[in-house]
PALUM-879941 format. One record per residue: z, x, y of N, C-alpha, C, O in turn. Coordinates in pm, whole numbers, padded with zeros to 5 digits, always signed. Layout:
! PALUM-879941
ZXYZXYZXYZXY...
***
This chain:
! PALUM-879941
+08344-14182+02868+08243-14271+02927+08164-14199+03035+08041-14208+03042+08241-14126+03120+08174-14052+03228+08082-13945+03172+07976-13916+03229+08122-13886+03057+08035-13786+02994+07906-13847+02944+07800-13785+02956+07913-13967+02888+07794-14036+02840+07700-14069+02956+07579-14052+02944+07757-14116+03068+07676-14147+03186+07607-14021+03239+07490-14024+03276+07683-13910+03242+07624-13784+03288+07510-13741+03196+07407-13692+03243+07530-13759+03064+07424-13725+02968+07300-13810+02991+07189-13758+02989+07319-13941+03015+07207-14030+03042+07135-13990+03170+07012-13995+03177+07212-13950+03272+07150-13903+03396+07064-13780+03371+06954-13769+03425+07114-13689+03288+07036-13569+03255+06908-13607+03180+06801-13550+03207+06918-13703+03087+06800-13747+03012+06697-13808+03106+06578-13781+03095+06744-13891+03199+06653-13953+03296+06586-13846+03381+06465-13853+03406+06664-13747+03426+06607-13640+03509+06502-13562+03432+06395-13531+03485+06533-13530+03306+06437-13457+03223+06311-13540+03200+06200-13487+03199+06329-13672+03180+06213-13760+03160+06124-13760+03283+06002-13756+03272+06186-13765+03402+06108-13763+03525+06030-13632+03540+05914-13631+03580+06098-13522+03506+06031-13392+03513+05914-13388+03417+05805-13341+03451+05937-13439+03294+05828-13441+03195+05712-13527+03242+05596-13490+03227+05745-13644+03300+05639-13733+03350+05561-13667+03462+05438-13679+03469+05632-13597+03551+05563-13526+03659+05473-13418+03603+05362-13396+03653+05520-13349+03498+05438-13245+03436+05313-13304+03373+05205-13246+03381+05330-13422+03308+05213-13489+03248+05113-13525+03357+04992-13506+03339+05162-13578+03469+05073-13611+03580+05002-13488+03632+04882-13492+03660+05076-13377+03644+05016-13252+03691+04907-13205+03595+04798-13167+03638+04937-13209+03466+04839-13165+03366+04715-13254+03370+04603-13205+03365+04737-13386+03380+04623-13479+03384+04538-13454+03508+04415-13453+03501+04603-13434+03622+04528-13408+03745+04451-13278+03738+04335-13272+03779+04513-13174+03686+04446-13044+03673+04329-13056+03577+04221-13002+03604+04349-13125+03466+04242-13139+03366+04124-13215+03424+04009-13175+03404+04151-13325+03495+04043-13406+03552+03965-13326+03656+03843-13332+03659+04035-13252+03740+03970-13173+03845+03885-13063+03785+03773-13038+03830+03939-12996+03683+03870-12880+03627+03758-12918+03533+03658-12846+03524+03772-13030+03462+03675-13066+03360+03537-13095+03414+03438-13076+03344+03527-13142+03539+03397-13181+03594+03304-13062+03608+03183-13078+03593+03355-12943+03636+03270-12827+03656+03205-12781+03527+03101-12714+03528+03266-12817+03414+03209-12779+03285+03104-12878+03238+03057-12870+03124+03066-12973+03324+02975-13080+03284+02842-13027+03232+02787-13080+03136+02791-12922+03295+02662-12869+03253+02662-12823+03109+02568-12850+03035+02768-12755+03069+02777-12706+02932+02801-12822+02837+02748-12824+02725+02881-12920+02880+02910-13036+02796+02783-13113+02765+02757-13148+02650+02702-13141+02868+02578-13214+02848+02484-13137+02757+02420-13195+02669+02476-13006+02778+02389-12925+02694+02436-12926+02549+02355-12932+02457+02567-12921+02530+02623-12927+02395+02585-13057+02326+02544-13057+02210+02598-13169+02399+02562-13299+02342+02412-13309+02315+02370-13375+02220+02332-13244+02399+02187-13250+02382+02140-13163+02266+02041-13196+02200+02209-13053+02240+02165-12957+02140+02208-12996+01998+02130-12982+01904+02330-13045+01983+02389-13065+01851+02312-13159+01759+02302-13130+01639+02254-13272+01809+02185-13363+01714+02075-13297+01631+02046-13344+01521+02014-13190+01681+01904-13129+01605+01953-13068+01473+01872-13048+01382+02083-13040+01462+02134-12977+01341+02141-13073+01223+02157-13029+01109+02129-13205+01247+02129-13300+01137+01991-13361+01115+01973-13446+01028+01893-13318+01196+01757-13371+01181+01698-13332+01046+01703-13215+01007+01644-13428+00974+01580-13401+00845+01674-13400+00727+01630-13380+00614+01805-13422+00751+01901-13425+00641+01926-13569+00598+01888-13664+00666+01992-13585+00483+02025-13717+00431+02110-13792+00535+02214-13741+00576+02067-13912+00578+02145-13988+00678+02291-14008+00639+02377-14017+00726+02320-14014+00507+02458-14031+00464+02543-13908+00494+02666-13916+00497+02477-13793+00515+02550-13670+00540+02566-13641+00690+02634-13545+00728+02504-13723+00775+02505-13694+00919+02647-13693+00977+02687-13595+01040+02723-13799+00956+02857-13805+01013+02952-13701+00952+03030-13640+01026+02949-13677+00818+03032-13569+00765+02997-13432+00823+03086-13350+00845+02869-13407+00848+02828-13279+00907+02881-13268+01049+02932-13164+01089+02868-13376+01126+02918-13374+01264+03069-13351+01264+03121-13279+01350+03140-13411+01169+03285-13390+01161+03317-13245+01129+03412-13189+01184+03239-13182+01040+03261-13040+01008+03249-12954+01134+03331-12866+01159+03144-12981+01214+03121-12903+01336+03231-12930+01438+03280-12838+01503+03269-13059+01451+03374-13095+01547+03507-13030+01510+03580-12981+01596+03539-13030+01380+03665-12970+01333+03667-12820+01365+03770-12767+01408+03554-12753+01344+03546-12611+01378+03557-12591+01529+03613-12491+01575+03502-12686+01606+03509-12676+01752+03653-12687+01801+03694-12611+01889+03730-12780+01744+03872-12790+01779+03943-12659+01748+04021-12609+01829+03916-12604+01630+03980-12479+01589+03944-12366+01686+04031-12292+01731+03815-12354+01717+03770-12246+01807+03836-12256+01944+03884-12156+01998+03838-12377+01998+03891-12395+02134+04042-12374+02141+04093-12302+02226+04114-12440+02048+04259-12445+02060+04331-12325+01999+04435-12283+02050+04277-12269+01892+04348-12162+01822+04291-12023+01847+04356-11923+01815+04172-12013+01903+04114-11882+01932+04092-11864+02083+04148-11773+02144+04010-11949+02141+03969-11930+02280+04082-11955+02379+04097-11881+02476+04162-12060+02356+04270-12089+02451+04373-11976+02458+04406-11931+02568+04427-11927+02344+04523-11816+02353+04463-11691+02417+04528-11625+02498+04337-11658+02381+04274-11540+02439+04259-11556+02590+04285-11463+02665+04216-11675+02633+04198-11699+02776+04329-11688+02852+04333-11629+02961+04436-11743+02797+04565-11739+02866+04623-11598+02870+04686-11560+02969+04603-11520+02764+04649-11381+02765+04574-11301+02871+04634-11223+02945+04442-11319+02878+04364-11250+02980+04404-11295+03120+04412-11213+03211+04431-11425+03137+04473-11475+03267+04605-11413+03310+04626-11386+03428+04694-11392+03213+04827-11338+03245+04825-11187+03268+04897-11138+03355+04743-11113+03192+04753-10968+03195+04628-10896+03248+04636-10782+03294+04513-10962+03242+04389-10896+03288+04295-11000+03349+04186-11022+03297+04337-11065+03459+04254-11172+03516+04116-11126+03562+04022-11205+03566+04104-10997+03598+03974-10947+03642+03871-10956+03530+03752-10973+03556+03917-10945+03405+03826-10954+03291+03764-11094+03286+03647-11108+03250+03842-11197+03321+03791-11333+03318+03677-11352+03418+03583-11429+03394+03685-11282+03530+03579-11293+03631+03447-11244+03573+03343-11309+03587+03452-11128+03507+03328-11074+03449+03281-11155+03328+03161-11167+03305+03375-11209+03252+03336-11299+03143+03272-11425+03199+03175-11477+03143+03327-11474+03310+03271-11592+03374+03130-11564+03423+03041-11648+03406+03109-11448+03482+02975-11412+03531+02879-11392+03414+02762-11429+03423+02928-11334+03305+02844-11319+03186+02804-11457+03133+02690-11477+03092+02898-11549+03135+02866-11685+03094+02768-11751+03189+02681-11826+03145+02781-11723+03319+02685-11776+03415+02545-11724+03389+02448-11800+03399+02534-11597+03355+02403-11540+03320+02346-11607+03196+02227-11635+03188+02433-11632+03099+02390-11699+02976+02335-11839+03006+02230-11877+02955+02406-11914+03090+02362-12048+03124+02229-12044+03200+02141-12126+03175+02216-11949+03293+02091-11936+03368+01976-11902+03274+01866-11957+03288+02000-11813+03180+01896-11775+03084+01855-11894+02999+01736-11920+02981+01955-11966+02945+01924-12080+02859+01848-12189+02935+01751-12245+02884+01892-12218+03057+01823-12318+03137+01682-12276+03173+01589-12356+03162+01666-12150+03214+01533-12100+03251+01441-12094+03131+01321-12118+03143+01496-12062+03014+01414-12055+02893+01358-12193+02858+01244-12205+02813+01438-12297+02878+01390-12433+02853+01277-12467+02950+01177-12528+02911+01294-12429+03077+01189-12453+03177+01063-12377+03139+00953-12432+03148+01077-12251+03097+00963-12168+03061+00889-12225+02941+00766-12219+02935+00963-12279+02845+00899-12338+02726+00818-12462+02763+00719-12493+02697+00860-12533+02868+00782-12647+02916+00654-12598+02984+00547-12655+02966+00668-12491+03064+00553-12438+03137+00457-12364+03045+00335-12367+03065+00511-12296+02944+00428-12219+02851+00472-12250+02708+00536-12167+02644+00441-12370+02658+00489-12412+02526+00435-12324+02415+00324-12272+02423+00515-12308+02311+00471-12233+02192+00521-12305+02069+00624-12373+02073+00450-12291+01961+00487-12357+01836+00592-12276+01762+00586-12154+01755+00688-12349+01707+00793-12286+01626+00828-12380+01512+00938-12434+01505+00731-12400+01425+00746-12502+01321+00775-12443+01183+00757-12510+01081+00821-12319+01180+00847-12255+01052+00960-12325+00978+01068-12345+01035+00939-12362+00856+01041-12425+00774+01050-12350+00641+00949-12325+00576+01170-12315+00603+01193-12245+00478+01185-12346+00363+01271-12433+00351+01081-12334+00277+01059-12430+00169+01174-12431+00070+01206-12535+00014+01237-12315+00047+01348-12310-00046+01465-12393+00006+01535-12458-00072+01486-12390+00141+01595-12469+00198+01568-12617+00182+01660-12696+00158+01439-12657+00196+01405-12798+00181+01436-12844+00039+01481-12957+00018+01411-12757-00061+01437-12791-00200+01586-12789-00232+01628-12846-00332+01667-12725-00149+01811-12715-00172+01885-12772-00052+01926-12697+00036+01903-12906-00046+01967-12970+00070+02107-12916+00100+02147-12908+00216+02182-12880-00004+02317-12830+00017+02314-12698+00093+02395-12676+00183+02220-12612+00057+02206-12484+00126+02159-12505+00269+02205-12438+00362+02067-12599+00287+02017-12630+00422+02130-12683+00509+02143-12644+00625+02213-12771+00453+02326-12824+00528+02422-12713+00567+02468-12707+00682+02453-12625+00473+02545-12515+00501+02490-12424+00611+02563-12381+00699+02359-12396+00604+02295-12312+00705+02299-12378+00843+02328-12313+00943+02270-12509+00846+02271-12583+00972+02412-12584+01032+02429-12563+01153+02512-12607+00949+02650-12614+00998+02693-12479+01055+02755-12473+01161+02659-12370+00984+02693-12236+01035+02629-12211+01170+02693-12162+01263+02500-12247+01181+02429-12228+01308+02490-12311+01419+02504-12263+01531+02527-12435+01388+02587-12522+01489+02723-12470+01534+02756-12478+01652+02801-12417+01441+02934-12366+01476+02922-12241+01564+03001-12223+01656+02823-12157+01536+02802-12039+01621+02764-12082+01762+02816-12030+01860+02671-12177+01771+02630-12228+01903+02748-12291+01975+02769-12268+02094+02825-12372+01902+02942-12438+01962+03043-12336+02013+03104-12357+02117+03061-12226+01940+03158-12126+01983+03119-12068+02119+03205-12051+02206+02990-12038+02136+02943-11983+02264+02962-12085+02376+03014-12052+02482+02920-12209+02351+02934-12313+02452+03081-12343+02480+03118-12368+02594+03164-12341+02376+03307-12365+02394+03371-12254+02478+03456-12281+02563+03330-12130+02454+03382-12019+02535+03347-12039+02682+03429-12011+02770+03226-12088+02707+03185-12116+02845+03269-12228+02905+03317-12217+03018+03287-12335+02829+03366-12448+02878+03508-12404+02912+03561-12440+03017+03570-12328+02822+03708-12285+02843+03720-12190+02962+03814-12200+03040+03625-12098+02975+03631-12002+03085+03610-12071+03219+03683-12046+03315+03509-12158+03225+03481-12232+03349+03600-12319+03386+03641-12324+03502+03656-12388+03288+03768-12478+03313+03890-12401+03362+03954-12443+03459+03923-12290+03297+04039-12211+03339+04019-12157+03480+04113-12153+03559+03897-12115+03511+03869-12066+03646+03893-12177+03750+03949-12151+03856+03848-12299+03718+03869-12411+03810+04018-12444+03824+04065-12475+03933+04091-12439+03713+04235-12468+03717+04307-12367+03805+04386-12405+03891+04280-12238+03784+04350-12136+03860+04307-12134+04007+04385-12098+04094+04183-12174+04035+04135-12177+04174+04195-12294+04251+04232-12279+04367+04204-12410+04185+04253-12530+04253+04405-12547+04245+04464-12617+04328+04467-12483+04146+04612-12496+04130+04673-12358+04108+04728-12330+04002+04664-12271+04209+04710-12133+04192+04860-12120+04171+04907-12022+04113+04937-12220+04217+05083-12211+04206+05137-12272+04076+05257-12265+04049+05049-12332+03996+05095-12392+03871+05139-12283+03773+05084-12173+03771+05239-12316+03693+05285-12220+03593+05179-12199+03487+05090-12282+03468+05190-12088+03418+05091-12057+03315+05098-12159+03201+04998-12183+03133+05216-12221+03182+05230-12322+03077+05155-12449+03115+05088-12510+03031+05166-12491+03243+05092-12608+03287+04941-12583+03282+04864-12670+03242+04901-12462+03322+04759-12427+03315+04710-12432+03171+04601-12483+03143+04791-12379+03079+04753-12380+02938+04743-12521+02883+04653-12552+02805+04838-12608+02922+04834-12747+02874+04713-12821+02929+04649-12898+02858+04681-12796+03057+04563-12860+03116+04437-12813+03046+04346-12892+03020+04431-12685+03015+04315-12631+02944+04303-12693+02804+04193-12722+02758+04417-12712+02738+04416-12775+02605+04369-12920+02614+04294-12966+02528+04413-12992+02717+04370-13131+02735+04219-13139+02752+04152-13222+02690+04164-13051+02838+04019-13050+02859+03947-13016+02728+03845-13077+02695+04000-12918+02654+03937-12878+02528+03929-12995+02431+03824-13018+02370+04038-13070+02417+04040-13183+02325+03946-13293+02373+03866-13346+02295+03955-13329+02502+03873-13438+02555+03725-13405+02547+03644-13490+02509+03689-13281+02582+03548-13241+02578+03494-13251+02435+03384-13301+02414+03572-13204+02338+03527-13206+02199+03510-13349+02149+03413-13381+02081+03605-13436+02184+03596-13577+02144+03474-13643+02207+03399-13714+02140+03455-13618+02337+03342-13680+02408+03209-13630+02352+03119-13709+02324+03196-13498+02335+03070-13440+02289+03035-13491+02150+02924-13541+02129+03128-13479+02055+03092-13513+01917+03097-13663+01892+03033-13712+01799+03172-13738+01975+03161-13883+01970+03023-13927+02016+02961-14014+01956+02976-13865+02126+02842-13898+02176+02735-13857+02076+02638-13930+02056+02751-13740+02014+02654-13694+01916+02648-13790+01797+02539-13821+01748+02764-13837+01751+02766-13932+01640+02691-14060+01676+02615-14113+01595+02713-14109+01798+02642-14230+01841+02492-14206+01850+02412-14292+01812+02453-14089+01899+02311-14058+01916+02241-14051+01780+02134-14110+01762+02300-13979+01685+02231-13958+01557+02227-14086+01473+02140-14101+01387+02321-14178+01497+02320-14303+01420+02247-14415+01493+02232-14525+01439+02202-14390+01616+02135-14495+01694+02007-14541+01624+01978-14661+01620+01929-14446+01570+01806-14483+01500+01834-14574+01381+01768-14676+01362+01934-14535+01299+01969-14616+01183+02017-14755+01224+01982-14855+01162+02096-14759+01331+02144-14888+01381+02027-14975+01426+02021-15094+01396+01935-14913+01500+01817-14986+01548+01731-15037+01434+01683-15150+01437+01710-14952+01333+01630-14993+01218+01696-15110+01144+01628-15203+01102+01830-15103+01128+01901-15211+01059+01889-15341+01138+01866-15447+01081+01905-15331+01271+01894-15451+01355+01753-15510+01348+01737-15632+01342+01652-15422+01349+01513-15470+01344+01481-15537+01212+01404-15633+01208+01541-15488+01103+01510-15541+00970+01599-15659+00932+01556-15746+00857+01723-15664+00983+01819-15764+00935+01869-15858+01044+01950-15947+01016+01821-15840+01167+01868-15926+01274+01835-16073+01248+01726-16105+01199+01929-16160+01280+01910-16304+01253+01827-16372+01361+01772-16479+01339+01819-16309+01478+01741-16369+01586+01632-16273+01630+01638-16152+01606+01532-16330+01696+01424-16245+01748+01475-16147+01850+01424-16035+01859+01575-16187+01930+01631-16097+02031+01697-15976+01966+01679-15863+02011+01774-16001+01860+01841-15890+01791+01739-15794+01731+01753-15672+01743+01636-15848+01669+01533-15762+01609+01458-15684+01718+01424-15567+01699+01432-15749+01831+01364-15681+01941+01450-15569+01999+01400-15462+02033+01581-15595+02011+01672-15491+02060+01674-15372+01965+01676-15257+02008+01674-15400+01834+01671-15291+01736+01545-15208+01748+01552-15085+01747+01431-15274+01758+01304-15201+01774+01303-15121+01903+01256-15007+01906+01355-15183+02010+01359-15113+02138+01449-14991+02133+01418-14888+02193+01561-15002+02061+01653-14889+02048+01586-14773+01977+01599-14658+02019+01514-14801+01869+01443-14696+01794+01339-14628+01883+01329-14505+01885+01263-14708+01956+01158-14652+02041+01216-14575+02160+01154-14480+02209+01334-14616+02207+01391-14555+02328+01459-14421+02300+01468-14337+02390+01508-14399+02177+01588-14280+02150+01516-14149+02177+01577-14059+02235+01388-14132+02139+01320-14004+02172+01317-13977+02322+01334-13863+02366+01295-14083+02401+01292-14066+02546+01432-14036+02601+01448-13959+02696+01532-14097+02539+01670-14070+02582+01706-13924+02556+01770-13860+02640+01666-13872+02439+01696-13732+02408+01622-13637+02503+01676-13533+02541+01500-13673+02541+01426-13591+02639+01500-13592+02773+01515-13488+02837+01545-13712+02815+01618-13724+02941+01748-13644+02935+01784-13575+03031+01819-13653+02823+01945-13580+02807+01922-13430+02815+01999-13358+02879+01816-13383+02750+01783-13241+02755+01747-13197+02897+01786-13089+02941+01673-13283+02969+01634-13253+03107+01757-13242+03197+01770-13147+03274+01847-13340+03186+01969-13338+03267+02054-13217+03231+02111-13152+03319+02062-13187+03101+02139-13070+03057+02083-12941+03113+02159-12852+03150+01951-12930+03119+01888-12809+03174+01921-12794+03322+01959-12686+03367+01906-12903+03398+01940-12898+03541+02087-12860+03560+02121-12780+03648+02173-12919+03477+02316-12893+03490+02348-12747+03458+02431-12686+03525+02283-12691+03356+02306-12551+03322+02266-12459+03436+02339-12365+03469+02150-12485+03495+02104-12400+03605+02197-12412+03725+02228-12313+03791+02242-12535+03753+02334-12554+03865+02467-12482+03839+02514-12406+03924+02528-12507+03723+02658-12447+03694+02647-12294+03685+02729-12222+03742+02544-12245+03614+02526-12100+03602+02502-12034+03737+02563-11932+03768+02413-12093+03818+02387-12038+03950+02509-12043+04039+02537-11948+04112+02584-12154+04033+02705-12169+04114+02810-12064+04077+02876-12007+04164+02826-12040+03947+02922-11937+03903+02885-11801+03961+02971-11732+04016+02758-11762+03949+02715-11631+03998+02731-11620+04149+02779-11519+04200+02690-11726+04221+02699-11724+04367+02844-11707+04412+02873-11623+04497+02934-11786+04355+03073-11784+04398+03148-11659+04354+03230-11606+04429+03121-11611+04234+03190-11491+04187+03139-11365+04258+03217-11273+04283+03009-11362+04290+02958-11250+04371+03025-11249+04508+03061-11144+04560+03041-11368+04567+03111-11379+04696+03255-11330+04682+03305-11260+04770+03321-11368+04573+03459-11324+04549+03468-11172+04539+03567-11113+04581+03363-11110+04484+03361-10963+04469+03311-10893+04595+03299-10771+04596+03282-10969+04702+03243-10910+04828+03094-10910+04857+03051-10853+04958+03014-10973+04771+02869-10981+04793+02839-11119+04851+02849-11220+04781+02801-11124+04979+02785-11252+05048+02647-11315+05032+02625-11425+05082+02554-11248+04965+02424-11309+04942+02414-11346+04794+02443-11261+04710+02375-11467+04760+02320-11573+04847+02422-11676+04893+02384-11783+04941+02552-11646+04879+02655-11743+04916+02643-11787+05061+02642-11907+05091+02632-11689+05152+02628-11722+05296+02506-11807+05333+02523-11908+05401+02382-11771+05291+02267-11856+05325+02277-11997+05267+02235-12093+05332+02331-12010+05147+02344-12143+05087+02443-12228+05166+02417-12345+05194+02558-12168+05201+02656-12241+05281+02599-12277+05417+02626-12386+05469+02521-12187+05477+02461-12214+05607+02362-12329+05599+02354-12410+05691+02286-12337+05489+02187-12444+05472+02254-12581+05462+02197-12681+05505+02374-12585+05405+02445-12713+05388+02543-12742+05501+02607-12847+05501+02555-12649+05596+02659-12659+05699+02645-12782+05788+02745-12838+05830+02522-12824+05817+02502-12938+05907+02515-13074+05841+02489-13176+05904+02556-13076+05714+02563-13202+05640+02702-13222+05581+02782-13128+05574+02730-13343+05538+02860-13372+05478+02840-13455+05350+02731-13506+05323+02947-13467+05274+02947-13554+05157+02846-13517+05052+02825-13400+05022+02782-13620+04997+02688-13601+04887+02570-13515+04926+02522-13434+04846+02521-13531+05051+02403-13454+05095+02436-13305+05094+02357-13224+05047+02553-13269+05147+02594-13128+05149+02606-13074+05007+02563-12963+04977+02666-13157+04917+02679-13114+04777+02542-13097+04713+02518-12999+04642+02452-13193+04737+02319-13188+04675+02242-13064+04720+02175-13000+04639+02251-13030+04849+02183-12910+04900+02240-12785+04835+02167-12698+04788+02373-12777+04832+02438-12659+04772+02405-12649+04623+02369-12542+04575+02416-12761+04550+02388-12760+04406+02242-12727+04380+02210-12652+04287+02151-12782+04462+02009-12754+04443+01976-12608+04465+01901-12549+04387+02032-12549+04570+02005-12406+04597+02073-12317+04493+02017-12215+04453+02193-12356+04449+02257-12283+04339+02169-12287+04214+02153-12186+04145+02111-12405+04186+02023-12420+04070+01897-12338+04081+01852-12280+03982+01838-12332+04201+01718-12250+04222+01750-12103+04201+01673-12030+04138+01865-12060+04255+01907-11921+04233+01929-11895+04084+01890-11790+04033+01991-11991+04014+02011-11976+03870+01880-11968+03795+01868-11890+03700+01781-12047+03837+01649-12044+03771+01582-11908+03793+01524-11853+03700+01590-11855+03914+01529-11723+03944+01593-11615+03857+01524-11533+03796+01727-11616+03851+01798-11517+03770+01763-11535+03622+01740-11437+03551+01759-11659+03577+01728-11687+03437+01589-11642+03397+01570-11584+03290+01490-11668+03484+01353-11626+03456+01343-11473+03451+01269-11417+03370+01419-11407+03537+01420-11260+03536+01483-11205+03409+01450-11096+03363+01576-11284+03350+01645-11239+03229+01562-11257+03103+01585-11189+03003+01464-11349+03106+01387-11379+02984+01321-11254+02926+01338-11229+02807+01247-11174+03003+01188-11054+02942+01292-10952+02900+01271-10878+02804+01405-10946+02972+01511-10852+02935+01569-10888+02798+01590-10802+02714+01593-11017+02778+01652-11063+02652+01551-11053+02538+01583-11003+02430+01428-11102+02562+01329-11110+02453+01267-10975+02419+01235-10950+02303+01250-10889+02516+01183-10761+02493+01278-10645+02467+01240-10545+02407+01403-10658+02513+01496-10545+02500+01616-10581+02411+01640-10516+02309+01691-10686+02451+01817-10716+02380+01794-10767+02239+01862-10723+02146+01699-10859+02222+01675-10912+02087+01627-10805+01990+01680-10796+01880+01528-10722+02027+01488-10614+01936+01600-10512+01913+01612-10454+01805+01682-10491+02019+01789-10392+02008+01896-10435+01909+01941-10356+01826+01936-10563+01918+02043-10612+01831+01989-10680+01707+02062-10704+01611+01858-10712+01709+01794-10765+01589+01813-10913+01570+01920-10967+01597+01707-10977+01523+01716-11117+01484+01718-11213+01599+01678-11182+01711+01767-11332+01567+01768-11442+01659+01883-11427+01756+01984-11364+01726+01867-11488+01873+01976-11488+01968+02087-11577+01918+02066-11669+01838+02207-11546+01968+02326-11613+01913+02325-11762+01927+02366-11834+01836+02280-11808+02041+02279-11954+02061+02148-12009+02013+02045-11995+02080+02150-12073+01900+02026-12119+01839+01980-12248+01902+01986-12354+01840+01933-12240+02025+01881-12357+02095+01738-12377+02056+01673-12470+02104
***
């Protein structure tokens, strides 16, 4: 009897330890996931274009194909690589993080530049239009490549936040927190994308089949509002990319011993607290990211793209 009681005590103790670990993982994931917001918003803003012009019945299956590949990329490729680098070559993660920051600054600045100096890019391959299956396959491949780059950014940024805020956590807890963020981000992004791409169809159905004038009006309003919503989402995503990219560069340069522009930015926000201090810091980080991104545009378009050939990897 005493042996059974001792066994139950051990089970209770192990359960408490497991519950504490779950709480730790949840806390680490919540803290770290917010910094990846810029990439998450951009991912949600970019993905709907890959189903534009395709059969509406194929939209959700296509999104599922991309989401399934995203889970695979994050959990079976990027997570193990990130944890191995964290364990054996953490300095490599710093430079990967900075490379990702440069990428985000470039992407954000390129969107701003296209607004300031718009150009037409309406080329459509007629053979692809005649072959929907081939067009779908091409779109899915392009989306998966883009997702891989954005997923690498999300995982690197998240791991950096986890290790910065929870330096004493075991590598297993860090890995579990990273996995939680990877799963949640993928569910949120592709759940939101599914809602966005089906919003037009839902609105059209409501407008045509609604039993009341209010329902039909809501459907019409939904259809009319979606283009503006996508513009707003793209705008917010651009700001978030510049902020996150600039913040990464500012903080990692400071970590490597370069105090500019870290020191002036901190000095500008020093007299304020709370949201105001954050807004000043985020705004200046974003301006720095925009400057760096604009400087990268001719480097990428005139040197790197011709050097490596073809389109850039992230088909934004």
